[in-house]
C-alpha positions in Angstrom: 3.2 -33.0 -34.3 0.6 -30.5 -32.8 -1.6 -33.3 -31.5 1.0 -35.2 -29.6 2.3 -32.4 -27.3 1.8 -32.7 -23.6 4.3 -30.3 -21.9 6.9 -28.0 -23.2 9.5 -26.2 -20.9 11.1 -23.0 -22.1 14.7 -23.2 -22.4 15.6 -20.1 -24.6 14.3 -16.6 -25.6 10.8 -16.5 -26.7 11.0 -15.8 -30.3 8.5 -17.9 -32.5 9.9 -19.3 -35.7 13.4 -17.9 -35.1 15.4 -20.9 -36.3 18.6 -21.7 -34.4 18.1 -18.3 -32.6 14.5 -19.2 -31.4 12.5 -21.1 -28.5 13.9 -24.5 -27.6 11.2 -26.8 -26.4 11.8 -29.9 -24.3 8.8 -32.3 -25.0 7.6 -35.0 -23.0 4.7 -37.4 -23.9 3.3 -40.8 -23.2 0.0 -40.2 -21.4 -3.0 -42.1 -22.6 -5.5 -39.4 -21.4 -8.5 -39.7 -23.5 -10.8 -39.5 -20.4 -8.9 -36.4 -19.3 -9.6 -34.7 -22.5 -13.2 -35.3 -22.4 -13.4 -34.0 -18.8 -11.4 -30.8 -19.9 -14.0 -30.2 -22.7 -16.4 -29.3 -19.8 -15.9 -25.5 -19.2 -17.2 -25.8 -15.5 -14.5 -28.2 -14.9 -11.6 -26.1 -16.6 -12.8 -23.0 -14.7 -12.9 -24.7 -11.5 -9.3 -26.0 -11.9 -8.1 -22.7 -13.1 -9.6 -20.9 -10.2 -8.0 -23.4 -7.8 -4.6 -22.5 -9.4 -4.2 -25.9 -11.0 -3.7 -24.8 -14.6 -0.3 -26.8 -14.7 -2.2 -30.0 -14.2 -4.3 -29.2 -17.3 -1.2 -28.6 -19.4 0.5 -31.8 -18.1 -2.5 -33.9 -18.8 -3.9 -32.4 -22.1 -3.0 -34.6 -25.1 -4.3 -33.7 -28.4 -5.1 -36.9 -30.0 -5.7 -37.2 -33.8 -8.4 -39.7 -33.4 -11.9 -38.4 -34.0 -13.1 -39.6 -30.6 -10.6 -37.3 -28.9 -10.8 -34.0 -30.8 -8.5 -31.1 -29.8 -9.6 -28.3 -27.8 -11.3 -25.5 -29.9 -10.0 -22.0 -30.1 -12.9 -20.6 -28.1 -12.1 -23.0 -25.3 -8.6 -22.2 -25.0 -9.3 -18.4 -25.1 -11.6 -19.0 -22.1 -9.0 -20.9 -20.4 -6.3 -18.4 -21.1 -8.4 -15.6 -19.7 -7.8 -17.0 -16.1 -4.1 -17.0 -16.3 -1.7 -14.2 -15.4 0.8 -12.7 -17.6 3.8 -14.9 -17.0 1.6 -18.1 -17.3 0.2 -16.9 -20.8 3.7 -16.5 -22.1 4.6 -19.9 -21.0 1.5 -21.8 -22.2 1.6 -20.2 -25.5 4.6 -22.3 -26.4 2.9 -25.6 -25.6 1.6 -26.1 -29.3 0.9 -24.2 -32.3 -2.9 -24.1 -31.6 -2.2 -22.8 -28.2 0.2 -20.1 -29.5 -2.5 -19.0 -32.0 -5.0 -18.9 -29.2 -2.8 -16.5 -27.5 -2.7 -14.1 -30.3 -6.2 -13.1 -29.9 -6.8 -9.2 -29.4 -7.8 -9.6 -25.7 -4.3 -10.8 -24.9 -2.2 -8.8 -27.4 -2.9 -5.6 -25.3 -0.6 -7.1 -22.5 2.4 -7.8 -24.6 4.9 -5.3 -25.2 8.1 -5.9 -27.4 11.1 -4.0 -26.2 14.3 -3.8 -28.4 17.1 -2.6 -26.5 20.0 -3.9 -28.6 20.8 -5.1 -32.1 17.9 -3.4 -33.9 18.4 -5.1 -37.4 18.6 -8.9 -36.2 15.6 -8.3 -33.9 13.4 -6.9 -36.6 14.5 -9.6 -39.0 13.2 -12.1 -36.3 10.1 -10.4 -35.7 9.4 -9.7 -39.4 9.4 -13.4 -40.1 7.1 -14.3 -37.2 3.7 -15.5 -37.7 2.4 -13.6 -34.9 1.5 -9.8 -34.6 2.1 -7.1 -32.0 0.4 -3.9 -30.9 3.0 -2.3 -28.6 6.6 -1.8 -29.3 9.5 0.1 -27.4 12.7 0.9 -28.9 15.2 1.7 -26.1 18.7 3.1 -26.7 19.2 1.6 -30.2 20.8 2.6 -33.3 17.9 2.7 -35.8 19.0 2.0 -39.4 16.3 0.9 -41.9 17.9 -0.4 -45.1 16.7 -3.1 -47.5 15.7 -5.8 -46.7 15.2 -4.7 -43.2 12.7 -2.1 -44.0 10.4 -4.7 -45.5 10.8 -6.7 -42.5 10.0 -3.7 -40.4 6.9 -3.1 -42.6 5.5 -6.5 -41.9 6.0 -6.3 -38.2 4.8 -2.6 -37.7 1.6 -2.8 -39.7 -0.3 -3.9 -36.7 1.4 -1.5 -34.0 -0.9 0.7 -32.1 1.9 2.3 -30.1 5.6 3.1 -30.6 7.9 4.6 -28.2 11.6 5.7 -28.9 13.7 6.1 -25.8 17.1 7.8 -26.4 17.6 6.2 -29.8 20.1 7.2 -32.4 17.7 8.0 -35.4 18.0 10.2 -38.4 15.1 12.2 -40.0 15.1 10.0 -43.1 14.9 6.8 -40.9 12.2 8.5 -38.7 9.9 8.9 -41.6 10.6 5.3 -43.0 10.1 4.0 -39.4 6.5 5.7 -39.2 5.4 5.4 -42.8 4.4 1.6 -42.5 2.5 2.1 -39.1 -0.8 2.3 -40.6 -2.8 1.8 -37.4 -0.8 3.7 -34.9 -2.5 5.5 -32.1 0.3 6.7 -29.7 3.7 7.8 -30.3 6.1 8.6 -27.4 9.6 10.2 -28.0 11.8 10.6 -25.1 15.3 12.2 -25.7 16.5 11.4 -29.1 18.3 14.7 -29.3 20.0 14.0 -32.7 16.4 13.7 -34.3 15.7 17.3 -33.3 19.1 19.1 -33.1 19.1 20.1 -36.7 15.8 21.7 -36.7 14.5 20.6 -39.8 12.3 17.7 -38.8 9.6 17.0 -41.6 10.3 20.2 -43.3 9.8 18.5 -46.7 6.4 18.6 -48.4 6.7 15.1 -49.5 7.3 13.8 -45.9 4.0 15.3 -44.9 2.3 13.1 -47.6 4.1 10.1 -46.6 3.1 10.4 -42.9 -0.4 12.1 -43.3 -2.3 8.9 -42.8 -0.1 7.9 -39.8 -0.6 11.1 -38.0 -4.3 11.6 -38.7 -5.1 8.6 -36.8 -2.9 9.6 -33.6 -4.7 10.1 -30.4 -1.6 10.3 -28.1 1.6 12.2 -28.6 4.6 12.4 -26.1 7.8 14.4 -26.4 9.7 14.2 -23.1 13.1 15.1 -21.8 14.1 17.3 -24.8 16.0 20.4 -25.1 15.8 20.9 -28.8 12.2 21.0 -29.6 11.1 24.3 -31.2 8.3 26.3 -32.3 8.8 25.3 -35.8 9.1 21.5 -35.1 6.1 21.6 -32.9 3.9 23.4 -35.1 4.7 21.3 -38.1 4.0 18.0 -36.0 0.7 19.4 -34.5 -0.8 20.3 -37.7 -0.6 16.7 -39.0 -2.5 15.7 -35.9 -6.2 16.8 -36.1 -7.6 14.1 -33.7 -5.1 14.3 -31.0 -6.7 13.6 -27.6 -3.5 13.5 -25.3 -0.3 15.5 -25.4 2.7 15.3 -23.1 5.5 17.6 -22.8 7.0 16.3 -19.7 10.6 17.5 -19.1 10.7 19.6 -22.2 12.4 22.9 -22.2 9.6 25.5 -22.7 9.8 29.4 -22.3 6.5 30.5 -20.5 7.3 34.2 -19.8 5.6 36.5 -22.4 8.7 38.7 -22.7 10.6 35.8 -24.4 7.7 35.2 -26.9 7.7 39.0 -27.8 11.5 38.9 -28.2 11.4 36.1 -30.8 8.1 37.3 -32.4 8.0 41.1 -33.3 4.7 42.3 -34.7 6.0 42.0 -38.3 7.5 38.4 -37.9 5.1 35.5 -38.4 7.6 32.7 -39.0 7.9 30.2 -36.3 11.2 30.3 -34.5 13.8 27.3 -34.8 15.6 28.5 -31.7 12.9 28.3 -28.9 9.8 26.6 -27.8 7.2 29.1 -26.3 3.9 28.4 -24.4 2.2 31.1 -26.3 2.8 29.1 -29.6 2.0 25.8 -27.9 -1.4 27.2 -26.8 -1.9 28.8 -30.3 -1.8 25.2 -32.0 -3.8 23.5 -29.3 -6.8 25.6 -29.7 -7.9 24.0 -33.0 -7.8 20.8 -31.1 -10.2 21.8 -28.4 -12.9 19.3 -29.5 -10.7 16.2 -29.2 -7.8 17.2 -26.7 -8.5 15.9 -23.2 -5.4 15.5 -21.5 -2.1 17.6 -21.0 1.1 16.8 -19.2 3.3 19.7 -18.3 5.3 17.9 -15.6 8.8 19.0 -14.9 8.4 22.2 -16.7 8.5 25.9 -15.4 4.7 26.5 -16.0 3.4 29.3 -13.9 0.1 30.6 -12.6 -0.4 33.0 -15.6 0.1 30.2 -18.3 -2.1 27.8 -16.4 -4.8 30.5 -16.3 -4.7 31.3 -20.0 -4.9 27.5 -20.8 -8.0 27.2 -18.3 -9.9 30.1 -19.8 -9.3 28.7 -23.5 -12.1 26.6 -25.1 -10.1 23.4 -24.1 -11.9 21.3 -21.8 -9.8 18.8 -20.1 -10.3 15.3 -18.3 -6.8 14.9 -17.3 -3.9 17.2 -16.0 -0.5 16.3 -14.9 1.6 19.0 -13.2 4.3 16.8 -11.5 7.2 18.8 -9.9 6.2 22.1 -11.3 7.7 24.5 -8.6 6.6 27.7 -10.1 3.0 27.0 -9.6 1.2 28.3 -6.5 -2.2 27.6 -5.0 -3.7 30.7 -6.6 -3.0 29.2 -10.1 -4.5 25.8 -9.2 -7.6 27.5 -7.7 -8.1 29.5 -10.8 -7.5 26.4 -13.1 -10.1 24.1 -11.5 -12.8 27.0 -11.3 -12.9 26.7 -15.0 -11.9 23.0 -15.8 -14.6 21.4 -13.5 -14.8 18.1 -15.6 -11.3 16.8 -14.6 -11.1 13.2 -13.7 -7.4 12.9 -13.2 -5.3 15.4 -11.4 -1.6 14.8 -10.5 0.2 17.7 -8.8 2.9 15.5 -7.0 6.1 17.1 -5.8 4.7 20.8 -6.6 6.0 22.0 -3.4 4.4 25.3 -3.2 0.9 24.2 -3.1 -1.2 24.2 0.1 -4.5 23.1 1.5 -6.4 25.8 -0.4 -5.4 24.3 -3.7 -6.4 20.7 -2.6 -9.7 21.9 -1.2 -10.5 23.8 -4.3 -9.8 20.5 -6.4 -12.1 18.7 -4.1 -15.0 21.1 -4.3 -15.1 21.9 -8.0 -14.0 18.5 -9.6 -16.7 16.2 -8.5 -16.1 13.5 -11.1 -12.6 13.0 -9.9 -11.5 9.7 -10.1 -7.5 10.0 -9.6 -5.7 12.4 -7.2 -2.0 12.3 -6.5 -0.6 14.6 -3.9 2.7 13.0 -3.4 5.5 15.1 -1.7 3.4 18.2 -1.5 5.0 19.1 1.8 2.8 22.0 2.7 -0.4 19.9 2.9 -2.2 19.3 6.2 -5.1 17.3 7.4 -7.5 20.3 6.8 -7.6 19.3 3.1 -6.9 15.6 3.4 -9.9 14.9 5.6 -12.2 16.4 2.8 -11.1 13.5 0.4 -14.3 11.6 1.4 -16.4 14.0 -0.7 -15.1 12.4 -3.9 -17.3 9.5 -4.3 -16.1 8.4 -7.8 -12.4 8.4 -6.4 -10.5 5.1 -7.4 -6.8 6.2 -7.1 -5.3 8.1 -4.2 -1.5 8.9 -3.7 -0.8 10.6 -0.4 2.8 9.6 0.0 5.4 11.8 1.5 3.0 14.1 3.2 4.8 14.8 6.5 2.5 17.3 8.0 -0.7 15.5 8.0 -1.9 13.9 11.3 -3.4 10.3 11.6 -7.0 11.2 12.3 -7.2 13.3 9.2 -6.1 10.4 7.1 -8.8 8.0 8.7 -11.5 10.6 8.4 -10.6 11.1 4.8 -10.1 7.5 3.7 -11.8 5.7 6.5 -15.4 7.2 6.5 -17.0 4.3 4.6 -17.9 6.5 1.7 -14.9 5.9 -0.7 -15.7 2.5 -1.2 -14.5 2.6 -4.9 -10.9 3.2 -4.0 -8.8 0.3 -5.4 -5.3 1.9 -5.5 -3.9 3.5 -2.4 -0.4 4.8 -1.5 0.4 6.0 2.0 4.2 5.5 1.9 6.2 7.7 4.3 3.1 9.2 6.0 2.6 9.4 9.9 -0.2 7.0 10.0 -0.6 4.9 13.1 -1.7 1.2 13.7 -5.4 2.3 14.4 -5.7 4.3 11.3 -4.3 1.3 9.2 -6.7 -1.0 10.9 -9.7 1.3 10.3 -8.6 1.8 6.5 -8.2 -1.9 5.9 -11.8 -2.5 7.1 -13.4 0.2 5.0 -11.5 0.1 1.7 -12.0 -3.7 1.0 -11.8 -3.3 -2.6 -8.3 -2.2 -2.6 -6.0 -4.0 -5.2 -2.8 -1.8 -4.6 -1.6 -1.0 -1.1 1.8 0.7 -0.3 2.6 1.5 3.3 6.4 1.7 2.8 8.2 3.3 5.8 5.1 3.6 7.7 7.0 2.6 10.8 4.1 3.4 13.3 1.3 2.1 11.2 2.4 -1.3 10.2 2.6 -3.6 13.1 1.5 -7.2 13.6 -2.0 -6.2 14.5 -2.3 -3.9 11.3 -0.8 -6.5 9.1 -3.2 -9.0 10.6 -6.2 -6.7 9.7 -4.8 -6.3 6.1 -4.5 -10.1 5.7 -8.0 -10.5 6.9 -10.1 -7.7 5.2 -8.0 -6.9 2.0 -8.2 -10.2 0.2 -8.4 -8.6 -3.3 -5.1 -7.2 -3.1 -2.6 -7.8 -6.1 0.3 -5.6 -4.9 1.3 -5.2 -1.3 4.4 -3.0 -0.3 5.2 -3.0 3.4 9.0 -2.1 2.9 11.0 -0.5 6.0 8.3 -1.4 8.3 10.5 -2.6 11.2 7.7 -3.4 13.8 6.3 -6.1 11.3 7.3 -9.7 12.3 6.4 -13.2 11.4 3.5 -13.2 14.0 1.5 -10.7 12.1 1.9 -12.4 8.8 1.1 -16.0 9.8 -1.9 -15.1 12.2 -0.1 -16.5 15.2 -0.1 -15.2 18.9 2.7 -13.3 20.7 3.8 -16.5 22.1 4.9 -17.6 18.5 6.9 -14.4 18.1 8.6 -14.7 21.5 9.6 -18.4 21.0 10.7 -17.7 17.3 13.0 -14.9 18.5 14.5 -17.2 21.2 15.2 -20.1 18.7 16.9 -17.6 16.4 19.1 -16.3 19.4 19.9 -19.9 20.5 21.2 -20.7 17.0 23.2 -17.3 16.6 24.9 -18.1 20.1 25.9 -21.6 18.9 27.3 -20.3 15.7 31.1 -19.7 16.4 31.8 -23.2 17.8 30.0 -24.9 15.0 31.8 -23.0 12.4 35.1 -23.6 14.0 34.4 -27.3 14.1 33.3 -27.3 10.6 36.5 -25.8 9.4 38.6 -28.3 11.3 36.9 -31.2 10.0 37.3 -30.5 6.3 41.0 -29.9 6.5 43.2 -32.7 5.2 46.8 -33.2 5.6 49.2 -32.1 2.9 46.7 -29.2 1.7 48.5 -25.9 0.8 47.2 -22.6 2.1 44.9 -22.0 -1.2 43.2 -25.3 -1.0 42.4 -24.5 2.7 40.9 -21.2 1.6 38.8 -22.7 -1.0 37.6 -25.6 1.3 36.9 -23.2 4.1 34.3 -21.7 2.0 32.5 -25.0 1.6 33.0 -25.7 5.3 31.3 -22.4 6.0 28.3 -23.4 3.7 28.0 -26.7 5.5 27.9 -24.7 8.8 25.1 -22.6 7.5 23.3 -25.6 6.2 23.5 -27.0 9.8 22.0 -23.8 11.1 19.3 -23.9 8.6 18.3 -27.6 9.6 18.2 -26.6 13.2 16.2 -23.7 12.6 13.6 -25.7 10.6 13.5 -28.2 13.4 12.9 -25.5 15.9 10.1 -24.2 13.7 8.5 -27.9 13.8 8.9 -27.7 17.6 6.9 -24.4 17.9 4.1 -26.1 15.9 3.9 -29.1 18.1 4.9 -27.7 21.5 3.8 -24.3 22.0 0.3 -23.9 23.5 -1.9 -21.3 21.6 0.2 -21.3 18.6 -2.5 -22.6 16.0 -2.5 -21.1 12.5 -6.3 -20.3 12.5 -6.1 -16.5 12.4 -5.6 -14.4 9.3 -2.4 -15.0 7.4 -0.7 -13.6 4.3 -1.9 -16.7 2.4 -5.4 -15.4 2.9 -4.6 -12.9 0.1 -4.5 -15.5 -2.7 -4.1 -13.2 -5.8 -0.9 -11.4 -4.7 1.3 -10.6 -7.5 3.9 -8.5 -6.1 5.2 -8.3 -2.5 7.7 -6.0 -0.9 9.2 -6.7 2.5 12.5 -4.9 2.0 14.2 -4.2 5.4 11.4 -5.8 7.5 14.2 -7.2 9.8 11.7 -9.3 11.9 10.4 -11.1 9.0 12.0 -14.6 8.6 11.6 -18.2 7.7 8.5 -18.8 9.4 6.5 -16.5 7.0 8.0 -18.0 3.9 7.3 -21.7 5.2 3.7 -21.2 6.6 2.3 -18.1 4.5 3.8 -18.1 1.2 1.9 -19.9 -1.5 1.3 -17.6 -4.5 1.1 -19.1 -7.9 0.5 -15.6 -9.4 3.4 -14.0 -7.5 5.8 -12.2 -10.1 7.7 -9.7 -8.0 9.3 -10.5 -4.5 11.6 -8.1 -2.5 13.1 -9.6 0.7 16.3 -7.5 0.8 17.7 -6.9 4.2 15.7 -9.6 5.9 18.4 -10.8 8.0 16.4 -13.6 9.7 15.8 -15.4 6.2 18.0 -18.6 6.0 18.3 -21.6 3.8 15.4 -23.3 5.3 12.9 -20.3 4.3 14.4 -20.4 0.8 13.9 -24.1 0.4 10.3 -23.7 1.4 9.8 -20.8 -0.8 11.0 -22.1 -4.2 8.3 -24.7 -5.0 5.5 -22.1 -3.8 6.4 -19.1 -6.1 7.4 -20.8 -9.4 6.0 -17.9 -11.4 8.6 -15.5 -10.1 10.1 -13.0 -12.5 11.8 -10.6 -10.4 13.6 -11.3 -7.0 15.6 -9.2 -4.8 17.5 -10.7 -1.8 20.2 -7.9 -1.1 22.2 -8.5 2.0 20.5 -11.5 3.2 23.6 -12.4 5.2 22.2 -15.7 6.5 21.6 -17.4 3.1 24.1 -19.8 1.6 24.8 -21.9 -1.6 22.8 -24.8 -0.3 19.3 -23.1 0.1 19.7 -20.8 -2.8 20.6 -23.4 -5.2 17.7 -25.5 -4.0 15.3 -22.7 -4.4 16.3 -21.3 -8.0 15.8 -24.6 -9.5 12.0 -23.9 -9.2 12.2 -20.5 -10.5 12.9 -21.0 -14.3 11.0 -17.8 -15.3 13.2 -15.3 -13.3 14.4 -12.6 -15.4 15.8 -10.1 -12.8 17.9 -11.3 -9.9 19.6 -9.1 -7.4 21.7 -10.8 -4.5 24.3 -8.2 -3.9 25.9 -8.2 -0.6 25.0 -11.8 0.3 28.5 -12.5 1.4 28.0 -16.3 2.1 27.0 -17.1 -1.6 29.6 -18.5 -3.7 30.6 -20.2 -7.1 28.1 -22.9 -6.6 25.3 -20.3 -6.8 26.8 -19.0 -10.1 26.9 -22.5 -11.5 23.1 -23.2 -10.3 22.2 -19.8 -11.9 23.7 -20.7 -15.3 21.9 -24.2 -15.3 18.3 -23.0 -14.3 17.8 -19.4 -15.1 18.2 -19.3 -18.9 15.7 -16.5 -19.2 17.7 -14.2 -16.8 18.1 -10.8 -18.2 19.7 -8.8 -15.2 22.0 -10.1 -12.5 23.8 -8.3 -9.7 26.2 -10.1 -7.6 28.4 -7.2 -6.3 30.0 -7.6 -2.8 29.3 -11.3 -2.7 32.8 -12.1 -1.2 32.8 -15.8 -1.7 32.3 -15.5 -5.5 35.2 -15.0 -7.9 35.4 -13.1 -11.3 36.0 -16.5 -12.9 32.9 -17.8 -11.7 31.0 -14.8 -12.9 32.5 -15.1 -16.3 31.6 -18.8 -16.4 28.1 -17.9 -15.5 27.8 -15.1 -18.0 28.8 -17.2 -21.0 26.1 -19.6 -20.4 23.0 -17.1 -20.2 22.2 -16.1 -23.7 19.5 -13.6 -22.6 21.8 -11.7 -19.9 21.8 -8.1 -20.8 23.2 -6.6 -17.5 25.4 -7.9 -15.0 27.0 -6.0 -11.9 29.9 -7.6 -10.2 31.5 -5.0 -8.0 34.2 -5.7 -5.5 34.9 -9.1 -6.6 38.1 -10.6 -6.8 40.0 -13.1 -9.1 41.5 -16.3 -7.8 44.8 -15.1 -9.6 45.0 -12.2 -7.1 45.0 -14.7 -4.1 47.8 -16.4 -5.8 
């Protein structure tokens, strides 16, 4: 009964009312918690608990009693509670009871939920059609779309609330496309990527009756995307755009477009007014965009051959844009951008990433003419230097900046452009693969304290222990932190310790490594018994190696404790990573000096959903054992080529990570079949698994695991051997 549920743990796919294929709830009850319920009814208490990351306590102790003296929480109270939860927590608590599920379906939460169907279209639509809930966003990825009775009625029920629909490389006919869209009465955005079979015949929506069926749907559209398409023609484009009078955003990213006027003249002699079914020309595109000038605000010509002349003709039209995307447009030069921004001064978003022929003159023109700019992306524009980057501080409304892969800029230019104290609105910053130094990173971290996203990947000289400490101290609002391939970063910079800690930690690791061979040999001798054949010895040798690694992990943890007690000046009072309480994503890939001490002392992130520790060779079982209980909301985990972890530590960790959906442990050569068994037991929501080059695993173990994971869609098992091969 709804008023008796205390705690529910997900053990299957999240499909409400799906019968035997739906969610399985394990229910525990038995608390008499009337007093607790009365306390929870106080919103101040609830918010205090939520902000202290104690929402699980509320879920455990809430008992909806049917007696009048203990009434259930109202919908408004539940909505207020859920507003403070991250997305992963929201998906979990919505399964506690029917009233909690209903509260999670309010409009403020539905925008966060996207339904993706990547296989078995017909069964999935059958389940969604019978669901009591409704959804706003749907992605159909590489599925064969067939709409036949009674599935079309189920799709109609599911799709009537949709606001956005994306088709990625789907096999769909023209008839099914019309049927698919006909019931989407509230659709605002359509994205079609690939889907060559839909455009290849060249007669999409040629029938007048199809226009009538889709008229109401297309009139409400605000965003339309056709990307990565070779078969879009003037005829099809004109037919579609005529039906969209209120279009605000159009993307033709990666679409084959002819921009040269000579091609247009070839297909359109003076006496020919019929739209071509063989080619898509820019002149025809511009012709159909002109009537949309009042509503059209965003255009995307990324990965096309747009040139200066075409861009100039667009800028001099009566279209006034707020967003332009010109990613990887190699035919554009600085002159084209300069002329464009002189006429389009109201731009708020400019993305010219990977357009390699643009130089400082183009960027300075953008800065001087687009005073309302909020987002600028200059990624990979290799001709840029500090002559333009230092002027970014003039853009007072800027909130998003991408300066990654700019090899020719100098550190003072970056600090002058970003660290001048004017751009305090910046919340998103990417400086990956730029030659910044430690002092520039420290200056930026002190200036841009509103940052929620920071990417310093491959900033070898910029990310050190000192700059990491400055980040931990000043950027407390960060939600995403990426410091991959920063080899100077160590535990000392992340836990707020002195150099003494770093030195003693290295000495401890070295002493353990030196004692490894003798311990390993001794372990193998002790586990061999008389009368065993060669195969038994091989199998048991793996177990002995695991015990050896457990011994190493225990000794390493002991050494860490000794450091806490014995080392003078190693107090943890300085800034540490745990100072950034709201982190949701962390990337420490190939930070080879980051090890167990960071995981033990600085990791406690209830909101963390993504973690990459690949190539962190110092991480052992001790770190994994400490990590598991502190990151229970984790959904994506990378541990590629972590050569020191074994079954013991890994199995202990993943029993806490029941929400994990993506796991990559390729190249972890000490992980064996015990890991696969633990995965099959605890990770029932897993959708992606990579165990390639895990030499201690067998193909039989992988098959055993695969059969017990109902949601597993992708599994990689390269270079694994079968036990039959050994025989």
